[in-house]
NUTI-627798 format. One record per residue (C-alpha): z, x, y; residue in one letter. Coordinates in nm, 4 decimals. Layout:
BEGIN
{site {Z X Y} 'A'}
...
This chain:
BEGIN
{site {0.5543 -6.4859 14.6487} 'X'}
{site {0.3022 -6.4149 14.3808} 'X'}
{site {0.0763 -6.1301 14.3388} 'X'}
{site {-0.2046 -6.0888 14.0565} 'X'}
{site {-0.0672 -6.4056 13.9315} 'X'}
{site {0.2819 -6.2825 13.9109} 'X'}
{site {0.5901 -6.4354 14.0765} 'X'}
{site {0.7786 -6.1418 14.2120} 'X'}
{site {1.1212 -6.3291 14.1614} 'X'}
{site {1.0227 -6.3809 13.7598} 'X'}
{site {0.8716 -6.0836 13.7350} 'X'}
{site {0.9381 -6.0615 13.3533} 'X'}
{site {0.9218 -6.4243 13.2823} 'X'}
{site {0.6536 -6.5892 13.0610} 'X'}
{site {0.5501 -6.2520 12.9228} 'X'}
{site {0.5434 -6.2340 12.5435} 'X'}
{site {0.6378 -5.9091 12.4007} 'X'}
{site {0.5813 -5.7985 12.0197} 'X'}
{site {0.7637 -5.5458 11.8405} 'X'}
{site {0.6145 -5.2576 11.6634} 'X'}
{site {0.9096 -5.1427 11.4374} 'X'}
{site {0.7689 -4.8211 11.3274} 'X'}
{site {0.7517 -4.6831 11.6851} 'X'}
{site {1.1019 -4.8533 11.8196} 'X'}
{site {0.8885 -5.0013 12.0726} 'X'}
{site {0.7894 -5.3583 12.2105} 'X'}
{site {0.4591 -5.4374 12.4004} 'X'}
{site {0.4254 -5.4745 12.6639} 'X'}
{site {0.7198 -5.2343 12.7804} 'X'}
{site {0.9400 -5.3511 13.0597} 'X'}
{site {1.0954 -5.1281 13.3125} 'X'}
{site {1.4191 -5.2710 13.4563} 'X'}
{site {1.5124 -4.9966 13.6880} 'X'}
{site {1.3075 -4.7101 13.8114} 'X'}
{site {1.2511 -4.4523 14.0791} 'X'}
{site {0.9579 -4.2996 14.1753} 'X'}
{site {0.7884 -4.0450 14.4132} 'X'}
{site {0.4068 -4.0043 14.4457} 'X'}
{site {0.1806 -3.7666 14.6399} 'X'}
{site {-0.1817 -3.8083 14.6844} 'X'}
{site {-0.3776 -3.4860 14.7381} 'X'}
{site {-0.7308 -3.4117 14.7736} 'X'}
{site {-0.8866 -3.2097 14.5201} 'X'}
{site {-1.2302 -3.0313 14.4222} 'X'}
{site {-1.4703 -3.3202 14.2947} 'X'}
{site {-1.6373 -3.0684 14.1023} 'X'}
{site {-1.3056 -2.9777 13.9117} 'X'}
{site {-1.1828 -3.3372 13.8769} 'X'}
{site {-1.5550 -3.4577 13.7474} 'X'}
{site {-1.5513 -3.1642 13.4667} 'X'}
{site {-1.2295 -3.2998 13.3259} 'X'}
{site {-1.3291 -3.6621 13.3489} 'X'}
{site {-1.5096 -3.8621 13.0305} 'X'}
{site {-1.8680 -3.9425 13.1433} 'X'}
{site {-1.8091 -4.2930 13.2313} 'X'}
{site {-1.5477 -4.2166 13.4842} 'X'}
{site {-1.6024 -4.0785 13.8585} 'X'}
{site {-1.3861 -3.9243 14.0893} 'X'}
{site {-1.2911 -4.1334 14.3995} 'X'}
{site {-1.3829 -3.9290 14.6995} 'X'}
{site {-1.2321 -3.9192 15.0582} 'X'}
{site {-1.5467 -3.7478 15.1517} 'X'}
{site {-1.8155 -3.5402 14.9689} 'X'}
{site {-1.6682 -3.2585 14.7820} 'X'}
{site {-1.3285 -3.3574 14.8235} 'X'}
{site {-1.1641 -3.6467 14.5741} 'X'}
{site {-0.7808 -3.7686 14.5181} 'X'}
{site {-0.5717 -3.6423 14.2671} 'X'}
{site {-0.2020 -3.8061 14.2599} 'X'}
{site {0.1053 -3.5922 14.1558} 'X'}
{site {0.3835 -3.8559 14.0537} 'X'}
{site {0.7423 -3.8341 13.9348} 'X'}
{site {0.9374 -4.1178 13.7468} 'X'}
{site {1.2782 -4.1585 13.6700} 'X'}
{site {1.3065 -4.4728 13.4370} 'X'}
{site {1.6976 -4.5547 13.4285} 'X'}
{site {1.6715 -4.8579 13.2286} 'X'}
{site {1.3434 -4.9680 13.0152} 'X'}
{site {1.2737 -5.1481 12.6377} 'X'}
{site {1.2507 -4.7931 12.5143} 'X'}
{site {1.5802 -4.6334 12.6688} 'X'}
{site {1.6080 -4.4132 12.9833} 'X'}
{site {1.3689 -4.1152 13.0183} 'X'}
{site {1.1739 -3.9390 13.2991} 'X'}
{site {0.8216 -3.8656 13.3258} 'X'}
{site {0.5752 -3.6760 13.5516} 'X'}
{site {0.1939 -3.7576 13.6006} 'X'}
{site {-0.1057 -3.5642 13.7055} 'X'}
{site {-0.3866 -3.8243 13.7498} 'X'}
{site {-0.7202 -3.8311 13.9203} 'X'}
{site {-0.8142 -4.1685 14.1057} 'X'}
{site {-1.1103 -4.2889 13.9624} 'X'}
{site {-1.4308 -4.5369 13.9265} 'X'}
{site {-1.5435 -4.6555 13.6206} 'X'}
{site {-1.9314 -4.7290 13.5916} 'X'}
{site {-2.1008 -4.6110 13.9196} 'X'}
{site {-1.9864 -4.3278 14.1437} 'X'}
{site {-1.8816 -4.5580 14.4429} 'X'}
{site {-1.9010 -4.4688 14.8182} 'X'}
{site {-1.6878 -4.1888 14.9760} 'X'}
{site {-1.3667 -4.3376 15.1279} 'X'}
{site {-1.4818 -4.6949 15.0873} 'X'}
{site {-1.3744 -4.6833 14.7410} 'X'}
{site {-1.0542 -4.5177 14.8162} 'X'}
{site {-0.9845 -4.7587 15.1006} 'X'}
{site {-1.0795 -5.0598 14.8362} 'X'}
{site {-0.7957 -4.9361 14.6000} 'X'}
{site {-0.5576 -4.9093 14.8791} 'X'}
{site {-0.5913 -5.2170 15.0409} 'X'}
{site {-0.6062 -5.4544 14.7312} 'X'}
{site {-0.3183 -5.2148 14.5938} 'X'}
{site {-0.5066 -5.1864 14.2715} 'X'}
{site {-0.5497 -4.8393 14.1348} 'X'}
{site {-0.7795 -4.6722 13.8836} 'X'}
{site {-0.6546 -4.3643 13.7267} 'X'}
{site {-0.7398 -4.1299 13.4737} 'X'}
{site {-0.4251 -3.9167 13.3387} 'X'}
{site {-0.4583 -3.5529 13.2632} 'X'}
{site {-0.1016 -3.4562 13.2064} 'X'}
{site {0.2062 -3.6798 13.1301} 'X'}
{site {0.5237 -3.4988 13.0305} 'X'}
{site {0.8133 -3.6798 12.9248} 'X'}
{site {1.1749 -3.6280 12.8108} 'X'}
{site {1.1934 -3.8893 12.5248} 'X'}
{site {1.0265 -3.8380 12.1661} 'X'}
{site {1.0203 -4.2513 12.1545} 'X'}
{site {0.8432 -4.2319 12.4746} 'X'}
{site {0.5975 -3.9819 12.3462} 'X'}
{site {0.5276 -4.0523 11.9842} 'X'}
{site {0.4212 -4.4200 12.0445} 'X'}
{site {0.1991 -4.3552 12.3555} 'X'}
{site {0.0274 -4.0656 12.1935} 'X'}
{site {-0.0273 -4.2106 11.8209} 'X'}
{site {-0.1030 -4.5535 11.9497} 'X'}
{site {-0.2768 -4.5065 12.2690} 'X'}
{site {-0.3839 -4.1360 12.3018} 'X'}
{site {-0.1970 -4.0899 12.6127} 'X'}
{site {-0.1672 -3.6842 12.6931} 'X'}
{site {0.2067 -3.6784 12.6591} 'X'}
{site {0.4102 -3.3831 12.5419} 'X'}
{site {0.8071 -3.3303 12.5607} 'X'}
{site {0.9454 -3.1453 12.8557} 'X'}
{site {1.2633 -3.1182 13.0663} 'X'}
{site {1.2805 -3.3184 13.3961} 'X'}
{site {1.5230 -3.3267 13.6090} 'X'}
{site {1.5953 -3.4952 13.9755} 'X'}
{site {1.8017 -3.3435 14.2375} 'X'}
{site {1.9190 -3.5796 14.5081} 'X'}
{site {2.0060 -3.4735 14.8612} 'X'}
{site {2.0725 -3.6712 15.1866} 'X'}
{site {1.7009 -3.6650 15.3132} 'X'}
{site {1.4927 -3.5502 15.0411} 'X'}
{site {1.4846 -3.5838 14.6450} 'X'}
{site {1.3339 -3.2929 14.4157} 'X'}
{site {1.1791 -3.3156 14.0427} 'X'}
{site {1.1765 -3.0151 13.8599} 'X'}
{site {0.9641 -2.9701 13.5384} 'X'}
{site {1.0118 -2.7290 13.2884} 'X'}
{site {0.9543 -2.6553 12.9208} 'X'}
{site {1.1614 -2.3945 12.7160} 'X'}
{site {1.3009 -2.2457 13.0402} 'X'}
{site {0.9688 -2.1904 13.2034} 'X'}
{site {0.9041 -2.3598 13.5274} 'X'}
{site {0.6024 -2.5688 13.5392} 'X'}
{site {0.6242 -2.7650 13.8473} 'X'}
{site {0.8552 -2.8411 14.1463} 'X'}
{site {0.7906 -3.1510 14.3432} 'X'}
{site {1.0014 -3.2269 14.6520} 'X'}
{site {0.9634 -3.5434 14.8980} 'X'}
{site {1.1401 -3.6937 15.1910} 'X'}
{site {1.3457 -3.9804 15.1272} 'X'}
{site {1.2024 -4.2066 15.4247} 'X'}
{site {1.3600 -4.5580 15.5478} 'X'}
{site {1.2425 -4.8137 15.3068} 'X'}
{site {1.1702 -5.1693 15.2789} 'X'}
{site {1.0317 -5.4177 15.0226} 'X'}
{site {0.7181 -5.2991 14.8984} 'X'}
{site {0.4117 -5.4431 14.7604} 'X'}
{site {0.3369 -5.5387 14.3883} 'X'}
{site {0.0614 -5.2989 14.2554} 'X'}
{site {-0.1522 -5.2772 13.9576} 'X'}
{site {-0.2709 -4.9410 13.7959} 'X'}
{site {-0.5841 -4.9530 13.5470} 'X'}
{site {-0.4904 -4.6562 13.3318} 'X'}
{site {-0.8051 -4.5411 13.1746} 'X'}
{site {-0.7882 -4.3241 12.8670} 'X'}
{site {-0.9595 -4.1996 12.5693} 'X'}
{site {-0.8833 -4.2210 12.1948} 'X'}
{site {-1.0817 -4.1384 11.9010} 'X'}
{site {-1.3847 -4.1028 12.1488} 'X'}
{site {-1.3649 -4.4476 12.2692} 'X'}
{site {-1.2820 -4.5376 12.6189} 'X'}
{site {-0.9736 -4.7796 12.6678} 'X'}
{site {-0.7496 -4.8916 12.9540} 'X'}
{site {-0.4234 -5.0357 13.0099} 'X'}
{site {-0.2589 -5.2226 13.2785} 'X'}
{site {0.0516 -5.1178 13.4647} 'X'}
{site {0.1985 -5.3620 13.7104} 'X'}
{site {0.4537 -5.2657 13.9355} 'X'}
{site {0.7180 -5.4542 14.1727} 'X'}
{site {0.8156 -5.2338 14.4644} 'X'}
{site {1.1816 -5.3640 14.5735} 'X'}
{site {1.2181 -5.0721 14.7938} 'X'}
{site {0.9372 -4.8731 14.9166} 'X'}
{site {0.7909 -4.6667 15.1698} 'X'}
{site {0.4534 -4.4901 15.2579} 'X'}
{site {0.3682 -4.2438 15.4872} 'X'}
{site {0.0225 -4.0629 15.5750} 'X'}
{site {-0.0263 -3.6951 15.6050} 'X'}
{site {0.3358 -3.6171 15.5283} 'X'}
{site {0.4701 -3.2727 15.5925} 'X'}
{site {0.7856 -3.3713 15.3872} 'X'}
{site {0.6197 -3.2976 15.0703} 'X'}
{site {0.6331 -2.9583 14.8667} 'X'}
{site {0.4616 -2.8708 14.5576} 'X'}
{site {0.5082 -2.5582 14.3611} 'X'}
{site {0.3198 -2.4780 14.0593} 'X'}
{site {0.4363 -2.2733 13.7863} 'X'}
{site {0.2948 -2.1126 13.4940} 'X'}
{site {0.2735 -2.0943 13.1120} 'X'}
{site {0.1055 -2.4359 13.0448} 'X'}
{site {-0.2044 -2.5907 13.0542} 'X'}
{site {-0.0645 -2.8290 13.3122} 'X'}
{site {-0.0355 -2.5533 13.5691} 'X'}
{site {-0.3796 -2.4553 13.4827} 'X'}
{site {-0.4977 -2.7573 13.5438} 'X'}
{site {-0.3200 -2.7950 13.9019} 'X'}
{site {-0.4353 -2.4607 14.0062} 'X'}
{site {-0.8181 -2.5526 13.9050} 'X'}
{site {-0.8261 -2.8437 14.0943} 'X'}
{site {-0.7885 -2.6899 14.4082} 'X'}
{site {-0.5337 -2.9492 14.5668} 'X'}
{site {-0.5043 -2.9617 14.9611} 'X'}
{site {-0.1860 -2.7978 15.0852} 'X'}
{site {-0.0450 -3.1291 15.2079} 'X'}
{site {-0.0917 -3.4729 15.0586} 'X'}
{site {-0.3150 -3.7545 15.2402} 'X'}
{site {-0.0566 -4.0249 15.1318} 'X'}
{site {0.3212 -4.0048 15.0071} 'X'}
{site {0.4848 -4.2954 14.8515} 'X'}
{site {0.8708 -4.2896 14.7820} 'X'}
{site {1.0416 -4.5961 14.5775} 'X'}
{site {1.4094 -4.5737 14.5052} 'X'}
{site {1.4043 -4.8940 14.3149} 'X'}
{site {1.1029 -5.0568 14.1349} 'X'}
{site {1.0393 -5.2635 13.8246} 'X'}
{site {0.7206 -5.2383 13.6078} 'X'}
{site {0.5427 -5.3788 13.3043} 'X'}
{site {0.3195 -5.1519 13.0962} 'X'}
{site {0.0746 -5.3409 12.8805} 'X'}
{site {-0.0779 -5.2204 12.5580} 'X'}
{site {-0.4362 -5.0811 12.5627} 'X'}
{site {-0.7632 -5.2573 12.5174} 'X'}
{site {-1.1348 -5.1721 12.5023} 'X'}
{site {-1.3049 -5.1687 12.8020} 'X'}
{site {-1.5234 -5.4780 12.6988} 'X'}
{site {-1.2016 -5.6727 12.7324} 'X'}
{site {-1.0890 -5.5755 13.0847} 'X'}
């Protein structure tokens, strides 16, 4: 089965990697074994727009409420060693504003998402340094731990002993999931760039309006201030759980090369 021109049974085959020794990284980066949770909340369109570059626009569910994704990743095996990561990102549209609901449904149906990341804490200096210096990602070092229970999974994010966020989600029954593509927009040196992140969801579940998700926001960091300012809904619109996936993160490009 192919999606985006990629055979899911030969996911990494035929993709040329190049080494960048000074950052101890190969691009694109292969993620061989990972777990993830993502909750998509509605947020204040005004607050999201204030935090986006001018060429990007919030994707709205309805006028005044756009979409923000909170994600937690555990990369057990990848080209830059195991590490954990949390992402706070807006679902966006490049160029024109797009139509409320229609733009969101289009991304969901096509399994092609467009995102601008506000904050991206990680547990690895290798993962942080190369991403910040080469591509301008908003990464910072933090402590991220996962707690497994029979029916739920919890991600705890802290910095210097201060709790920044706790994100808990259910572990619903899973099946083989889709191939997804995320265009991650970013700004570096005043220029808009983007990167492709392809994921093969080997085990996956998606629920709508999940009541099994809890998000607690801490304090003492700009990430916490952002989460509060976005006025997130009390419950997510969409919840995604993947206890096993593989992924490829490509190098950043200028938008003219999209």
